[in-house]
C-alpha positions in Angstrom: -16.6 34.8 22.1 -15.2 33.4 25.9 -12.2 35.0 26.6 -9.6 37.5 24.9 -7.1 36.9 23.7 -8.4 34.0 21.6 -6.8 30.8 21.6 -5.0 31.7 18.0 -3.6 35.0 19.2 -2.1 33.6 22.8 -0.9 30.3 20.6 0.7 32.8 18.2 1.9 35.4 20.9 -0.2 38.1 19.1 -1.8 40.8 21.6 -4.1 42.5 19.5 -6.5 40.3 19.2 -9.8 42.1 18.4 -13.5 41.0 18.3 -14.7 42.6 15.0 -18.3 43.2 14.5 -19.2 40.7 12.0 -21.2 42.0 8.5 -22.4 38.3 7.5 -25.6 38.8 5.3 -25.2 42.6 4.8 -23.7 42.5 1.6 -23.0 40.1 -1.4 -19.4 39.1 -1.3 -16.8 37.4 -4.0 -16.1 34.1 -3.3 -12.8 35.8 -2.6 -14.0 37.6 0.2 -15.6 34.9 1.8 -12.1 32.9 1.9 -10.2 35.8 3.4 -12.5 36.6 5.7 -12.7 33.2 7.3 -8.9 33.6 7.9 -7.6 35.3 10.9 -6.9 38.9 11.2 -3.2 38.4 11.3 -2.9 36.6 8.3 -4.5 39.3 6.0 -1.3 41.3 6.2 1.8 39.8 4.6 4.7 40.6 1.9 7.0 38.9 -0.3 5.9 35.2 -1.9 3.8 34.2 1.0 1.7 37.3 0.6 1.4 36.8 -3.0 -0.4 33.3 -2.2 -3.2 35.2 -0.3 -4.1 37.2 -3.5 -6.5 36.0 -6.6 -3.5 35.9 -8.8 -1.5 33.1 -7.7 -4.3 31.0 -5.7 -2.2 27.6 -5.8 -4.6 25.9 -7.9 -3.8 23.0 -10.3 -2.3 24.5 -13.7 -3.2 23.4 -16.9 -1.4 20.4 -18.3 2.7 21.0 -18.0 2.6 24.6 -16.4 3.9 26.0 -13.0 1.4 27.2 -10.4 3.0 30.7 -10.6 1.1 31.1 -14.0 -2.5 29.7 -12.2 -5.6 30.8 -13.5 -7.1 33.6 -11.2 -9.2 32.7 -8.5 -12.8 31.3 -9.1 -11.3 29.9 -12.5 -11.2 26.7 -13.4 -9.3 24.5 -16.0 -10.9 23.3 -19.0 -11.9 19.9 -19.5 -9.2 18.9 -21.7 -8.2 15.7 -19.7 -10.8 14.0 -21.5 -9.7 9.9 -21.6 -9.7 10.0 -25.5 -6.2 9.0 -26.1 -6.3 6.0 -23.4 -6.8 3.0 -25.8 -8.4 0.5 -23.4 -11.2 -0.8 -26.2 -9.6 -4.3 -25.9 -9.8 -7.4 -24.5 -8.0 -7.4 -21.4 -5.2 -9.7 -20.9 -5.3 -10.5 -17.3 -9.3 -9.9 -16.3 -10.5 -11.1 -20.3 -12.9 -8.4 -20.1 -13.6 -6.3 -23.0 -14.4 -2.8 -21.8 -15.7 -0.1 -24.2 -14.1 2.9 -24.5 -13.9 5.7 -22.0 -16.1 8.3 -24.2 -18.8 5.5 -24.4 -18.4 4.0 -20.9 -21.0 4.4 -18.5 -20.1 6.3 -15.2 -22.3 7.0 -12.4 -23.8 10.8 -12.6 -22.7 13.3 -9.8 -26.4 13.0 -8.5 -26.3 9.6 -7.7 -24.8 9.8 -4.3 -27.5 10.9 -1.9 -24.9 11.0 1.1 -23.6 14.5 -0.6 -26.6 16.2 1.0 -25.7 18.7 3.9 -26.7 17.8 7.2 -27.1 19.9 10.0 -24.3 21.4 12.1 -21.9 20.1 9.0 -18.6 22.1 8.2 -19.2 24.2 5.3 -15.7 24.3 3.8 -12.5 22.2 3.6 -10.8 24.3 6.5 -13.5 23.6 9.0 -13.3 19.9 8.2 -9.7 19.6 8.5 -9.6 21.5 11.7 -13.2 19.8 13.2 -12.4 19.0 17.0 -13.5 15.5 18.7 -16.5 17.5 20.5 -17.8 19.2 17.4 -17.8 15.4 15.5 -19.4 13.9 18.3 -22.0 16.7 18.6 -22.7 16.3 14.7 -23.1 12.6 15.5 -25.8 13.7 18.6 -27.5 15.4 16.5 -28.0 13.1 13.4 -27.9 9.8 15.3 -31.6 9.2 14.9 -31.8 10.4 11.1 -31.0 6.6 10.0 -32.4 7.2 6.4 -29.0 9.9 5.8 -27.0 7.7 3.5 -23.1 7.0 5.3 -20.5 8.7 2.9 -17.6 6.2 2.8 -15.4 9.7 2.9 -16.4 10.9 6.2 -17.8 7.9 8.6 -18.2 8.5 12.1 -16.9 4.8 14.0 -17.6 4.1 17.3 -16.0 0.9 18.5 -18.0 -1.4 21.4 -15.5 -0.2 23.8 -15.9 3.6 23.5 -17.4 4.9 26.6 -20.1 7.4 24.3 -21.3 3.9 22.5 -21.7 2.4 25.9 -23.8 5.3 27.0 -25.8 5.5 24.1 -26.8 2.2 24.5 -24.6 1.1 21.6 -24.5 -2.6 23.1 -27.8 -3.7 23.0 -29.3 -5.7 25.6 -30.4 -8.5 22.8 -27.1 -9.3 22.1 -27.6 -8.2 18.2 -24.4 -6.9 16.2 -24.1 -3.0 17.3 -24.1 -0.6 14.6 -20.3 1.2 14.7 -20.2 3.1 11.6 -22.4 6.2 11.7 -23.0 9.5 9.8 -20.4 11.6 9.8 -20.0 15.3 8.9 -20.3 15.2 4.7 -16.8 16.0 3.1 -17.3 19.3 1.6 -16.9 19.0 -2.5 -18.8 16.4 -4.9 -17.6 13.1 -5.0 -15.3 14.0 -1.9 -12.2 15.7 -3.4 -11.9 19.0 -5.3 -8.2 19.7 -5.6 -8.7 22.2 -8.7 -10.1 25.0 -6.1 -8.3 28.0 -6.3 -6.6 27.5 -2.6 -7.5 24.8 0.1 -8.7 26.8 2.7 -7.0 24.8 5.3 -3.5 25.4 3.7 -1.4 28.3 5.1 0.6 30.4 2.0 3.8 29.3 3.6 2.8 25.5 3.1 1.7 26.1 -0.7 4.7 27.9 -1.0 6.7 24.8 0.0 4.7 22.9 -2.0 5.2 24.9 -5.2 8.8 24.7 -4.5 8.1 21.1 -4.6 6.9 21.6 -7.9 3.6 19.4 -7.0 1.4 22.1 -9.1 3.3 21.3 -12.1 1.5 18.1 -13.6 2.4 16.3 -16.6 1.0 16.8 -20.3 -2.5 15.7 -20.9 -1.1 12.7 -23.1 1.3 12.0 -20.3 -1.5 11.8 -17.6 -3.5 9.5 -20.1 -0.9 7.4 -20.6 -0.4 6.9 -16.7 -4.2 6.4 -16.1 -4.1 3.4 -19.1 -1.6 1.8 -17.1 -3.1 1.8 -13.7 -6.4 0.9 -15.1 -5.0 -1.9 -17.3 -2.4 -3.5 -15.4 -2.6 -2.2 -11.5 -6.1 -2.1 -10.9 -6.7 -5.6 -11.6 -3.6 -6.7 -9.1 -4.8 -4.0 -6.5 -8.8 -2.9 -7.2 -8.6 -0.3 -4.4 -10.5 2.4 -6.3 -14.4 2.2 -7.8 -13.3 2.0 -11.4 -16.4 4.0 -12.8 -16.3 6.6 -9.9 -12.5 7.1 -10.7 -12.8 7.7 -14.0 -15.4 10.3 -14.0 -13.6 12.1 -11.3 -10.6 12.1 -13.7 -12.7 13.8 -16.5 -14.3 16.0 -14.1 -10.9 17.1 -13.1 -11.6 16.4 -9.4 -9.1 13.5 -8.8 -7.2 14.5 -5.5 -3.9 15.8 -6.5 -1.8 13.4 -4.2 -4.1 10.6 -5.4 -3.0 11.6 -9.0 0.9 11.4 -7.9 0.4 8.1 -6.2 -1.2 6.5 -9.1 1.6 8.1 -11.8 3.9 6.5 -8.9 2.9 2.8 -9.1 2.1 3.3 -12.7 5.5 3.8 -13.8 6.5 1.0 -11.4 4.4 -1.2 -14.0 4.6 0.6 -17.1 6.8 -0.6 -20.3 10.2 1.1 -21.6 7.9 2.6 -24.3 5.6 4.7 -21.7 8.7 5.9 -19.9 10.2 7.0 -22.7 6.9 8.6 -23.3 7.5 10.5 -20.2 10.8 11.6 -20.7 12.6 9.7 -17.7 15.9 7.9 -18.4 15.2 5.1 -15.9 12.2 3.7 -14.0 14.2 4.6 -10.5 13.9 8.4 -11.5 10.6 8.0 -12.5 9.2 6.6 -9.4 11.3 8.9 -7.2 9.8 11.9 -9.1 6.3 11.1 -8.6 7.0 9.5 -5.3 8.6 12.7 -3.8 5.6 14.8 -4.8 3.4 12.5 -3.4 5.5 12.7 0.2 5.3 16.2 0.0 1.5 16.4 -0.5 1.3 14.0 2.4 3.6 15.7 4.8 2.2 19.0 4.5 -1.5 17.7 4.6 -3.1 18.8 1.6 -5.6 16.3 1.0 -8.3 15.9 3.5 -10.5 12.9 2.4 -9.7 9.9 4.3 -10.6 7.5 1.6 -8.3 9.1 -0.5 -5.5 9.3 1.5 -6.3 5.7 2.4 -5.7 4.8 -1.5 -2.5 6.8 -1.3 -0.6 5.4 1.3 -1.8 2.1 0.1 0.0 2.6 -3.2 2.9 4.4 -1.9 3.8 1.3 -0.3 5.3 -0.2 -3.0 8.2 2.3 -2.1 11.0 0.2 -0.5 12.7 2.9 1.1 15.9 1.8 3.6 16.5 0.5 6.8 17.4 3.6 8.6 14.9 5.6 6.7 11.4 5.9 8.7 9.3 6.0 5.5 9.5 2.4 3.8 6.9 0.2 2.6 6.7 -1.1 6.0 5.8 2.2 7.3 3.2 3.0 4.8 1.5 -0.2 5.2 1.3 0.5 9.3 -0.2 4.3 8.3 -2.6 3.2 5.7 -4.3 0.7 8.2 -4.2 3.4 10.6 -6.5 5.4 8.8 -8.3 1.9 7.9 -9.4 1.5 11.2 -10.1 5.1 12.5 -12.8 4.7 9.4 -13.7 1.4 10.8 -13.2 -0.2 7.6 -11.9 -3.5 10.0 -15.4 -4.0 11.2 -18.8 -5.4 8.9 -20.5 -3.3 7.3 -23.1 -5.9 6.4 -25.7 -4.7 8.9 -25.5 -1.1 7.5 -28.5 -0.3 5.5 -27.6 3.4 4.8 -24.5 2.9 2.9 -24.1 2.2 -0.6 -23.1 -1.3 -1.7 -20.4 -0.1 -4.3 -19.0 1.5 -1.0 -19.1 -1.2 1.1 -17.8 -3.3 -1.3 -14.8 -0.9 -1.7 -13.9 -1.0 1.9 -13.8 -4.3 1.9 -11.9 -4.2 -1.2 -9.2 -1.7 0.4 -9.4 -3.7 3.8 -8.6 -7.2 2.8 -5.6 -5.7 0.4 -3.9 -4.2 3.3 -4.3 -7.5 5.3 -2.4 -9.1 2.4 0.1 -5.9 2.2 0.7 -6.2 6.1 1.5 -9.7 5.9 3.6 -10.5 3.3 5.9 -6.8 4.2 5.7 -7.9 7.7 7.1 -11.4 7.1 9.4 -10.1 4.5 11.6 -8.4 7.2 10.5 -10.3 10.2 8.6 -7.0 11.8 5.0 -7.8 13.8 2.1 -7.8 11.9 0.4 -4.4 12.2 -3.2 -5.9 11.6 -4.6 -7.6 14.8 -7.3 -9.7 12.9 -8.7 -10.9 16.3 -10.3 -7.5 16.5 -11.4 -7.4 12.9 -14.4 -9.3 11.3 -14.9 -7.1 8.1 -16.7 -9.7 6.0 -14.7 -12.0 3.4 -14.5 -10.8 -0.2 -17.2 -12.1 -2.4 -17.2 -12.2 -6.6 -20.0 -9.6 -6.0 -17.7 -7.2 -4.7 -16.1 -6.9 -7.6 -19.4 -6.6 -10.1 -20.2 -3.3 -9.4 -17.1 -2.0 -11.4 -17.3 -4.4 -14.5 -18.9 -3.7 -18.0 -19.2 -7.5 -18.7 -22.8 -8.4 -18.6 -22.2 -12.0 -17.6 -19.6 -11.1 -14.9 -21.2 -13.3 -12.2 -21.4 -16.4 -14.8 -18.1 -15.7 -16.5 -15.3 -17.5 -15.0 -12.9 -15.7 -17.2 -14.0 -12.7 -16.5 -14.1 -13.4 -12.7 -10.4 -14.2 -12.8 -9.0 -10.8 -11.1 -11.6 -10.9 -8.5 -10.9 -14.5 -7.8 -7.3 -13.9 -7.5 -7.9 -11.2 -4.9 -10.2 -13.7 -2.6 -7.2 -16.7 -3.2 -4.5 -14.5 -2.3 -6.4 -13.3 1.0 -7.0 -17.1 2.0 -3.1 -17.1 1.7 -2.4 -14.6 3.5 -4.3 -15.6 6.6 -2.3 -19.1 6.6 0.8 -17.1 6.3 0.0 -15.3 9.5 -0.9 -18.6 11.0 2.4 -19.7 10.2 4.5 -16.8 11.2 2.6 -16.4 14.9 3.1 -20.5 15.4 6.8 -20.2 14.7 7.6 -16.5 15.9 5.2 -15.1 18.4 6.3 -16.3 21.9 3.1 -15.3 23.2 1.0 -17.6 20.9 0.0 -21.4 20.9 1.9 -22.6 18.1 0.0 -24.5 15.7 1.9 -27.7 14.3 3.8 -27.8 10.9 1.4 -31.1 9.7 -1.8 -28.8 10.7 -0.6 -26.0 8.6 0.6 -27.9 5.7 -2.7 -29.4 5.7 -4.5 -26.1 5.6 -2.5 -25.3 2.3 -3.4 -28.7 1.0 -7.1 -27.9 1.4 -6.5 -24.7 0.1 -5.1 -25.9 -3.2 -7.8 -28.8 -3.8 -10.3 -26.2 -3.3 -8.9 -23.7 -6.3 -11.3 -23.1 -9.0 -10.1 -24.4 -12.2 -8.8 -21.8 -14.1 -5.9 -21.1 -11.1 -4.6 -24.7 -11.2 -1.0 -25.0 -12.2 1.9 -27.3 -13.5 4.8 -27.2 -10.9 7.4 -27.8 -13.9 5.3 -25.8 -16.7 4.1 -22.2 -15.7 1.4 -20.7 -17.8 2.8 -16.9 -18.8 -0.6 -16.2 -19.7 -2.4 -16.6 -16.4 -0.2 -14.4 -14.0 -2.7 -14.8 -11.1 -2.2 -18.7 -11.0 1.5 -18.3 -10.9 1.6 -16.2 -8.2 -0.6 -18.4 -6.1 1.6 -21.1 -7.1 4.5 -19.3 -5.7 2.8 -18.5 -2.5 1.8 -21.6 -1.7 5.2 -22.9 -2.3 6.7 -19.8 -0.1 4.4 -20.7 2.7 5.4 -24.6 2.4 8.9 -23.3 2.8 8.1 -21.2 5.7 6.9 -24.0 7.6 9.5 -26.5 7.0 13.0 -24.4 6.7 14.2 -24.7 10.4 12.3 -25.7 13.1 8.9 -25.2 14.3 8.6 -23.8 17.8 7.6 -26.4 20.4 7.9 -29.5 18.0 10.6 -32.0 18.8 12.9 -32.6 15.8 13.5 -35.8 16.6 10.0 -36.8 15.4 9.9 -35.8 12.0 11.3 -37.2 8.9 13.8 -35.3 8.0 14.3 -36.9 4.4 10.9 -36.1 3.7 11.0 -32.4 5.1 13.9 -31.7 2.4 12.5 -33.0 -0.5 8.9 -31.0 0.5 11.5 -27.9 1.3 13.4 -28.5 -2.3 10.5 -29.1 -4.2 9.3 -26.0 -3.1 12.2 -23.8 -3.7 12.8 -24.9 -6.9 9.1 -24.0 -8.2 9.8 -20.1 -7.3 13.1 -19.8 -9.7 10.9 -21.8 -12.4 8.3 -19.5 -12.3 11.0 -16.4 -12.4 12.6 -18.0 -15.6 9.5 -18.1 -17.4 8.6 -14.9 -16.5 12.1 -13.2 -17.6 12.0 -15.4 -21.1 8.5 -13.9 -22.0 9.2 -10.9 -20.5 6.6 -10.9 -18.3 7.7 -9.4 -15.0 5.3 -6.6 -15.3 2.3 -8.7 -15.4 2.0 -10.2 -11.8 1.5 -9.2 -8.6 4.6 -8.0 -6.5 3.7 -10.7 -3.8 5.1 -13.1 -6.4 8.2 -11.4 -5.8 8.4 -11.9 -2.2 9.2 -15.7 -2.3 12.5 -15.3 -4.1 13.5 -14.7 -0.6 12.8 -17.6 1.0 13.6 -19.6 -1.8 17.4 -18.4 -1.7 17.6 -19.1 1.9 16.8 -23.0 1.4 18.9 -23.0 -1.7 21.9 -21.1 0.6 21.2 -23.8 3.3 22.2 -26.7 0.6 25.3 -24.9 -0.5 26.4 -25.2 3.0 26.3 -28.8 2.7 29.3 -31.1 3.2 27.8 -33.0 0.2 29.8 -31.3 -3.0 27.1 -32.5 -5.4 24.2 -30.5 -2.8 26.3 -27.6 -2.4 26.8 -27.4 -6.0 23.3 -28.0 -7.3 22.4 -25.2 -4.4 24.7 -22.5 -5.5 23.5 -22.9 -9.4 20.0 -22.5 -8.1 20.9 -19.6 -5.9 22.4 -17.9 -8.8 19.5 -18.3 -10.9 17.1 -16.8 -8.4 20.1 -13.6 -8.2 19.6 -13.4 -11.7 16.1 -13.2 -11.7 16.5 -10.4 -8.7 19.0 -8.5 -10.9 16.1 -8.1 -13.7 13.1 -7.2 -11.2 14.9 -4.9 -8.8 14.2 -1.9 -10.8 10.8 -1.9 -9.8 10.7 -4.2 -6.6 12.6 -2.1 -4.4 13.6 -5.1 -2.0 15.3 -6.9 -4.7 18.4 -4.6 -4.4 19.1 -5.7 -0.5 18.0 -9.2 -1.4 20.6 -9.3 -4.1 23.1 -7.9 -2.2 22.6 -10.0 1.1 23.0 -13.1 -0.9 25.7 -12.2 -3.2 27.8 -11.6 0.5 26.5 -14.7 1.9 27.2 -16.7 -1.0 30.9 -15.4 -1.6 32.0 -16.1 2.0 30.4 -19.2 2.2 32.0 -20.3 -1.1 36.0 -18.6 0.6 34.7 -20.4 4.0 34.8 -23.7 2.0 37.8 -23.1 -0.2 39.8 -22.3 2.6 38.4 -25.6 4.9 39.2 -27.6 1.9 42.9 -26.6 1.4 43.6 -26.5 5.1 41.6 -29.5 6.0 40.0 -27.8 9.0 35.9 -27.7 9.9 34.7 -24.9 8.2 32.4 -24.1 11.7 35.9 -23.8 13.5 37.0 -21.5 11.2 34.3 -19.2 11.3 34.7 -19.2 15.3 38.2 -18.4 14.9 37.8 -15.7 12.9 34.9 -14.0 15.0 37.6 -14.2 17.8 40.1 -12.5 15.9 42.6 -15.3 15.4 43.6 -15.3 11.8 42.7 -12.7 9.3 42.7 -15.5 6.1 39.0 -14.0 5.1 40.4 -10.9 5.3 36.8 -9.6 7.4 38.7 -7.2 9.7 37.9 -4.1 8.2 34.6 -4.9 7.0 31.4 -3.6 8.5 29.3 -6.5 8.1 26.9 -7.3 5.2 23.8 -6.9 7.9 25.0 -3.9 10.0 24.2 -1.8 6.8 21.1 -3.6 5.9 19.6 -3.5 9.4 21.2 -0.8 10.8 21.3 -0.8 15.0 18.4 -3.9 14.8 20.6 -6.9 14.3 20.1 -10.3 13.4 18.7 -11.2 16.8 16.0 -8.8 16.6 14.5 -10.3 13.2 13.0 -13.8 14.3 12.7 -14.5 10.3 16.5 -13.9 9.6 17.7 -15.5 12.9 15.6 -18.4 12.3 16.2 -19.0 8.3 20.1 -18.6 8.7 22.8 -19.6 11.0 25.0 -17.0 10.2 28.3 -17.0 10.8 29.4 -14.5 13.6 32.0 -12.6 11.1 28.7 -10.8 9.5 28.6 -8.7 12.3 31.8 -7.1 12.9 31.7 -3.9 14.4 32.2 -0.6 12.4 
């Protein structure tokens, strides 16, 4: 309207830009005609497969189960509702939650009409394309036009978040004179479609034909058969949801039954489901190995994420969280750390890191979901960043999200006595306790490795852990010598507790004088904590219960092995032998869980190389009568080839890429690494 050629034609270097006379409202158009008329004129003429995608007979819709998109239904058709949950047997007492959910057919679900926030507001986009391409100015115009209407419900899928430092918030009086908390979450343009996502539409309006063709080549539109999908969803609800409750359970079930689950979320859930699934489920799906199944579903979810297929921010956040269980590699940009970082970026853009207590026009169950998502991210960020020695992606000093309570989980339970039944609350109480432990972990890491942070003394950190353990509810207390495999949450908390103890005392705390601490007492604390972890792991392997526990438990193996490696290098032969035996026990556990915990593979290889080199050094030292450290220095300078390292690239070169151990505060502080491990390629 302002100039010709228009910005799209200028961008794409088209000179035949014309302003067509609109015929809107002069005749009744079909759904297909409305879709095409919204496109740019240049997109209406195309040839080959890309042109076929713009026609009705190849719409990009999700096909019926087990078929390819090439045989998709015509435009305007929808998939028959043949994905009822009849084959999902969850009408039994859950071994982890203690809750007996009814069958899905009889289970109450929230009706679609319950959400008042699905009502349209003035100035809102009317389709997926305009919602995807909405500009900042349009977003703020919508906010200005609707900010006075405080009765409109704020949809969790399309929140407009304005931080206090944002100039618009200051201009509009966001910083109240009376000092009260300003409202930061505002009504945004409603997300089109019922309950947020409608992936079964004929063709997403914001997708270009060539992008859809790429996705079809990736096979993302060919869903597993109904029975296979039912099995995957059952695994998610029975085994994954109690460990990571990042969806509204009832809303999730309703969306699945109505074919309204997002396509990317389906694949992300399938990825995490096969991670926790039994071998019988994997055989049902027709996969030869768990690695094959995880790679299959991860690739499809990643393709949908890369192409921007999904526009629902809550759905994208949930999907990226689940994809953070993909380990990746040191030289790949996408791994568990980068997925967590992406999820945090999405969460902060929605303001999930801020308090929602003062928002009267948001559904309580949506507030609870936002809190569960945020604190699940905090836990993942804490433990993943610590594992690889990277900075935490979340700065809790800039967040004031409300702490989790038992009530945040009451919306998703069918147990009538949930608030009075400690057994039914176990999975909810675990989330609260693991959040508390993650906060202590962050304080330990910042005290030890953050150069700009005033360190907290090790005794004070130990006292915080002791108080946390003393305040535990009785259902989570543990016997250090006899783990309880029927209580996976208790075992996980016990391992995390001992992991934090090792993290405090292994090595030396920054700013503390080691001469003023009792080294014998410290060694006893570290040894006791380290030996508890393989004890728990041995119990899990013996009882075949490795898939029943959250992955936070497995992270403790890394530090336990670090402690055993230190003992293995002791000049005392008995201490060294005991350390080597305990280290081998951890290696056996890692061998067992490596197929579903990706980090286990590189940790296994790491300590296999470290221990073998240590044994070779000790053997050579015993024969030559020379000090082992002198031998290490001589080998690093090239004086001698007894250990035959000269042609090796060094184990850490492959594991860490160009970021050597000097850039990894965890590895640098935990290991007095011999320089021969870092020989040039």
